[in-house]
N, C-alpha and C positions, 0 to 999 in steps of 0.2 A: 217042559224040560228046560233047565237052565244050563249054561255052559260058559266056559271062558272065551275071551276074545279070540284066542288062537284057534278055536274051532270054527270060526266064522267062514273061512273059505270052504271047509268041508260041508258045513251045514247048508250053505248056499247051493251046493251041488246036488243035494238030496231033494227029491220031489216030495212035496207036502210039508217041508220044514222051512221056516223063515227066521230071519234075524231081526230082532227088535233092539234098537239102541236105547239104553237107559239114560235118561237125563242126568247130567253131572250132579245135580242136587240130590239125587236119590241113589247114585251109584257108590258102591263101596270099593275102595282101593286097598288091595292086600299089600302089606309091607312085610317082606321076608328078611330075617336077620341071620347073621352067622356069628357065633362066638367061638373063639379059639380056646378050647379047653386044655389042649396040650400042644407041644411043639410039632407033633406029627400032622396036625391040621394045617400047618403053614403051607404045605405043598398044595393042598386042595384050594386054599384061599388064593395062592399065587396063580393057579390055573384059572379059577373062576373070575379073576380080575384082569385077565389078559384080553386084548381086543378080539382074539379068535373066539373066546368063550362068550364075550358080550355079543358078538355077531350071531351066535347060536341062540341066545336068549331073544334078541331082537327078531330073528327069523321066525320064532314061534310065538310072537305076540306079546312077549314080556318087555318091560322097560329095561334099559341098561342098568348095570350095577353101579352103585355109589359106595365107595369104600371109606370108612372112617375107622382108624385104628387108635385106640385109647391106651395110653401108658397106664398100666394097672397101679402104678405108684402115684399118679396124679389125681385119680378120682377114687 
């Protein structure tokens, strides 16, 4: 069974299960992106990029968010 890093604490508590670290050369890192398709998505992006939301991500084993906003007229 494979799982995400944020399951590690729970897996270590279960008898008969163990955690195996994958060497960096073989480990895949997921990159999640967000695109604002309309103005109503701005509120969601504003929330997800606040320190309080970033702390939630970090508490569950995810990396903090990096925000890059591109002007649609420049690219």
